[in-house]
N, C-alpha and C positions, 0 to 999 in steps of 0.2 A: 838509575837505581834498579836493582834486581828485585823482582817480585818473587820472593822465596816460596810463598804459600801457594801460588797458583800452579806451580810446577812440581812441588815436592810430593813424594809418595807418602802414604799413610805410614806412621810409626817413625818417620824421620824427625830429628830434633827441629823445633820451631824457633828460629832465632828472633822472631818478633817479641816473644815473651822473655823478659830478663831472667837469666839463670845465674846471676852474680852471687846470690845468697842461698838459693834453693836449687834442687835438681831441675834440669831442663824439662819442659813439657815437650811432648811429641805430637805429631799430626794424627788426627783421626777424622773420619767423616762425621759431619754434623747430622744427627738424627732428623728424621722428618718431624715437622711441628705437629703438635696435637691440638684438637679443638679445645675451646675454653672449658667445657664441662669436665674434661679429663685433667686439666692442670689447676683447676680451682682448689685452693688450699693454702699455699704460703701466705697470701694476703689475708685469708680468714684468720690464721694464727696471729698475724700482726694486728689485725683489727681487734681480736680478743685481748691482746696485750694492751692496746691503746685505750680501749673503752674504760678499763678499770683504773687508769692512771689519770689522764687529763680530763676525759669526757665525763666520768661519773663523780670525780672528787674535786680536782683543782679548779676547773672552769666553773662548775656550779657554785663552788664556794666564792669565787671571785664575783659571780653575778649577785651574790648576797651583799657584797661590799660596794660594788660600782654600778650595778644594773647591767645593761647589755651594751654599754659603750665600747667595751673591748672585744666584741664579737668579731670585729674586723681583724684584730690581732690573732685570734684563734684561727680564723679562716686562712690568713697568710701563713701561719705556722704549719697547718696541715697540708696546704698546697705545696709549700717548700719541701716538706718531707716526702710528698709524692714524687717530686723530681729526684730527690736524693735516693729514694728507694729504687727507682728505675736505674739509676747509675750503679747502685750496689748490685742489682739484678743483671745489668749489662755484662759485667766482668764474669759472673758465674755462668751466664748463658754462653759466653764465648769460650770459656776455658774449663768449666766444671769446678774450678777452685772457688773457695770463699773469698770475699773481698779482703778479709784480713790476711789471708795467705798472699793475695796480690800486694798488699801493703808491705809485707815482709820481703817480697821480691825487690822492693824499692830500697829498703833499709832493714838490716837484720834485727835491729833493736826494737822495731815496732811490735814484734811478737810479745815480749814481756811487758811493754808499755800498754798494749791493748788488753792484756790480762788484768792489769791494774785498773784500766778504764772500764772493764767489764765487771769486775768483782766489787770494787769499792762503792760505786754508786748504786749497785743493785743487790748487795748482800743484806740490806735491811728488810725485814719481813713485814713491810708496811701493808702490802696487799692482803696477805693472809690475816694480819691483825684486823684490817678493815672488814674483811669478810666475816670474821668471827664476831666483831663488834656489831655489825648489822644483824647477825644471827641472834645475838642477845636482845636486840631491839625487837625483832620480829616475834620472838617467843617469850619475851618477858623474863629472860634469864638475868642473873646477877652479873655485875661488872667483873666480879672475880672469876667468872667462867671464861673470859676472853683468852687468857694465856693458855690454859690447858686445851681449849678447843683449837687454838691456833697451832700448838705443837702437834696435836693429833692430825690436823690437816696437813702439815708439812710432812709428817711421817707417811701418811697415806699417799701423798704425791710421790714421795720417794719410792714406795713399794710399786705403784702403778708403772712408773718409768723403768723400774728394775726388771719387772717380769714381762714387759712388752717385747714380743718377738722382733718387730720392726718398730722402733720407738716413734718415728715420725707418723706412721699410720695410726698408731694408738692415740697420739696427741691430737692428730687431725680429727679423728672421729669424736673424741671428747669435746673438742672446741667447736665442731660443727653443731653439736647438740646444744652446748651452752650459748653459742652465738644465736642460734635459732630462738631460744628463750628470750634473749635480750631483744632481738628484733620484734618479737611478739609484744613485749612491753613497750617498745618504741611506737608500734602501731596503736597501742592502747593510749599512749600519751597524745598522739596526734588526734585521735577520734574521740577520746573520752575525758582527757584531763586538761588539755590546752584549749583556751577560748580564742575568739577573734582578737581580744585585747592582747593576748600573749603574742600572737603573730604580728600584731601592729607594733608592739614593743620591740620585737626582733627587727622589723623593717626600720624602725626608728634608730636602732643601734647601728644599722648599716648606712644610714643617711643622716638623720637630723642630729644624732649625738656624736658625729665625727669630731666637731670642735671640742668636745669634752674629753677626748682621748688623753691629752697630756695631763690634765688634772686627775683623771681616773688612774693613770699609771702611777701618779705620785702618791696615791692613797694605799697602794699595795706594797708590802715588803719586797725588797729587791729580790731576795732568794726565791720567794713564792712566785713572783712575776716571771723570772727566768725559768723556773721550774715548769710553770704553766705553758710557756712558749715551747720549751723542749718537749713537753708532754701533750701538745696539740697534735695528736697522732700517737705514735709509739714512743719515740724519744731515745736518745743515746745509742748504746750499742744494740738495743733491741732492733733497731732498723738494720744493723749489720747482720743480724741473725736471719734476715730475709734471704741472704745468699745461702746459708746453711739449709734452710727449708727448701729453697729452689733446687739445690743440689739433690737433697734426699727425695724430692718429688720426681726427679728424673727429667727436669726441663733442660733443653739445650744440651750442651756438653756434659751437664750433670748426670745424664743417663749413663755415662761411662764410669762413674765413680761409685765406690762402695757406700753403703748406708750404715748408720748407727743401729746396732741391734742389741738385744739382751745377751750377755755372756751365758745366761742360764737357759734361755729358750730359743735363741737365735743362732745363726751361723756367722761367726766373726771372720774378719779378714785382718791380717797383721800389717797390711801395706798402708803407707801414709797417703793422704788425699792429694797427691800431686796430679794436676789436671792434664788436659790435652788442648790442642788448638786445631782448628779446621782449615784445610787449604781453601784459599779464596777464589775458587772457580765459580762459574755461573750457577751450578746446581746448589752448592753450599750457600752462596749468597742469597738465593731465592728462599732456601730454608731459613736462613738467618732472619730475613724480613718477616717470614711467617711466625717465627718464635718471638720476635720483638713485638709484633702486633698483638699476639695472644697474651703475652706477659704484661704488656701495657694496659690492655683491656681489663685483665684480672685485677691489676693494682689500682687502676682508676676507679672502677666501679666499687670494688670491695673496700679498699682502704680509704680513698679520698671521699667518694660520694657518701657511703654509709658512715664513715668516721666523722665527717663534717656534720651530717644529719644528727648523729648521736650527741656531738658537742652542743649544737643549737637546741636540741630538744631538752637535754638535761639542764642547760642554762635557763631556758624559758621556764622549765618546771620550778626551779629554785626561785627565779624572779617572781613567778606568779603566786606561789604558795608561801614563800618566806618574805619576799620583798627585799628592800635595800636597807642597810644599816643594822643588820643583825649583829649582836654581840656574842653569838655562839662561837666558842673556841674549839680548836682541834677538830675532832670528828663529830662534835655535838650538833653541827648544822645538819648532818644527815638524820639524826634523831628528831631535830626540830622540823625538818621538812616532812618526815613521816607523820609526826603528830599533827601538823597542819593539814595534811591530806586526810587524816582521820576525822578532823573537825569539819572540813569543807566538802569532803566527797563521801565518806562513809568509813565505818570502823575497820573495814577490810582493806582500804586503800593503802594505809600506812604499812601494815605487814606485807602487802604485795610489793610495795616499793622497797622495803628493807630486804625482802627475800631476793628481789632482782639484784640488789646490792651484793648479797652473798654470792650470787651467780657471777656477776660482773667481776668482782674482786678475786674470786676463786679462779676464774678463767685467766685473769692476768697473772696470778701467782704461779699457775701451772706453766704459762708461757715464760715467765721470768726464770724459773728453775731450769726448764728445758733449754732456754736460750743461753744461759751462762754455762751450763754443762757442755753444750755444743761448741760455743766459741772457744772456751778454754781448752777443751779436749783437742779440737782441731789445731790450735796454735801449738800446743805441747807436742802432739804427735808429729806434725809436719816439720817443726823446727828442731826438736831435740831428741825425740824418741822414734824417728822415722824408721830406724833399722831394728827396733826392739820387737822381739817375738812375743814377749810376755805382756807388754803394755800396748794393747790395741786401742784404737780410738774409742771403741765401745766401753772398754774397762775404765779408761780415763774419764769418759763422760759420766759413768755411774759413780765413780769416786768423787767427782766434783759435785754431783747432785747430792750425795749424802753429806758431804762437807757443808753444803749450803743448808741442809736440813739441821745439822748439828749447830752451826753458827747461829742460824735464826732462832733456834730454841734457847741457846745461851743468852742471846741478846734479850729475849723476852723474859727469861728468868732473872736477868739482871735488872729488870724494871723499866726498860725502854720499850714502852708498848703503846705510844700514841700514834695512830695511823697517819694523821696529817703531818706530824713532825717527821716521821720516817719517810713519807713520800716527798716532802719538800727537800730533805737531804739528798735523796736519790735524784730528783729531777733537776735541781740546781747544778749538781755535778755533771749530769748528762748534757746540759747545755754547752759546757766547755768541751766535752767529748765530741759533740756534733760539729763544733767549729774545726776541730783537728781533722776529722775524717772528711769533711767537705773539701778541705784543701787537698788531701791525699787522693780523693776520687778524681780530681782534675788531673793530677800527675799520673794516675793509673790509667784512666780511660781516654785521656787526650795525649798523654806522653808515651804510653806503652802500646795500647791497642792501635792497629792500623786505622787510618783515617776513614776507610770505608765502613767500619763498624764502630768507630770510636765516638767520643763526646764532641758535639759541635752544635752550631746554630742556637736556637732558642733554649735548648737544654743546657748548653754551655753557659748562657747568660743566667739561667735559673740557678745553677750551682755556684756561680760567682756571687749571686745574690745571697745564697745560703751562707757563704763565707762571711759576707758583710753582716748579714742578719744575726747569726749566732755569735760571730766574733764581736760585734758591737755590744750586744747584751752581756756577753761574758766579760768584756772589759769594764762595762758599767758595773757589773756585780763585784769585780775585783776591786775597783776604785772605791766603790761604796763601802765594802766590807773593811778594806784597809783604812779607809778614812775614819771608821769608828774606833780604830785602835789608838788614834792620836788625838 
């Protein structure tokens, strides 16, 4: 077998990366790896998206229904996502292309299928609605203010993304600030709100309550359970957006590709985001190992460690101050938890919790709008409008962003404004999506990338587990829901 990469000059076509459905990639030198402090960002955005879905809403709600018996399931869920996120990152580090572009190199129809997978589960404005609902709790506003506040929030997000010279940099700065506020509240939970009994209950959930897991699972609606598993972390195509952010951060071969900018304040490029591949000589392979180490460290510390800590802290908070057996429906358990904090801690504790809920859910909604815009724009530009001079990726991105704002506003005005219902719809659908792309990541990173940089060993076993994990729960959901029809 001829090693094309080791001897091929830069700019020559790279036969390792399939060009059956997209233009071939060419060789370029892999840039030198950067230190952690300079690449920190993509996983912060992913953390911002994940805290507002599973960590703040779904898993704490489950804790009020089952106690902490399912904390193991949440831990397994976010650990599985850590491995998936690194495989999503692997392809982008190696080529600069997003993972979805890689999927369309395997089969051309994955493009429009992933547009559906991105838009349908995530178009529901549950996070913005939740943020506005928490705001009404914090300031004693009427329930009728939720919809107008939410619509104003969506419009403001659209404006911020529209006028940003380099969109990624603006989103990163906003999310660093919002995540910093969330981390401060997490520290307050650790040292000010949670007692020794709270930590003992968590330990019991990891040990003594393991036999109770089957019965606890049986008490949770199937769609809610699958949604919580999918959102133990980011969930669905939000994980795939990691590759878009890695590309725009300039990590690995992503440094060679253009970034999304504002057509108003930035300098656009009309080229599609077709990537590059690096010759596999000793210099590039050493650089590859450096990039993999720093990307893995950023993902493990930021997404897995802090994400898991957030899940456990918010579950313990709900368990400690609401208890088990609450009959609160929809988003009412967030109100109930704040009211309990007012009674047991002080009248300022509830508003502080609700305000952090505003921050958490706002950061998630910003991530969601940015993520869908990126994924859809990348797919459309790369597959169907790659030669268009009028439709740049940046213009496609902003078009999708404003369509999201308009659709979310219409949904709210139509009367669908229950945050928990909207989040369960989104999360259950995302569990099915994760099963699909877990299979595709194996084909992409093990079947296309060369063995020296591809998927193997423990990580291969972890992705096989992801296929079984998400596939099993998805089949369970389908059988359960179809069974109700007969």
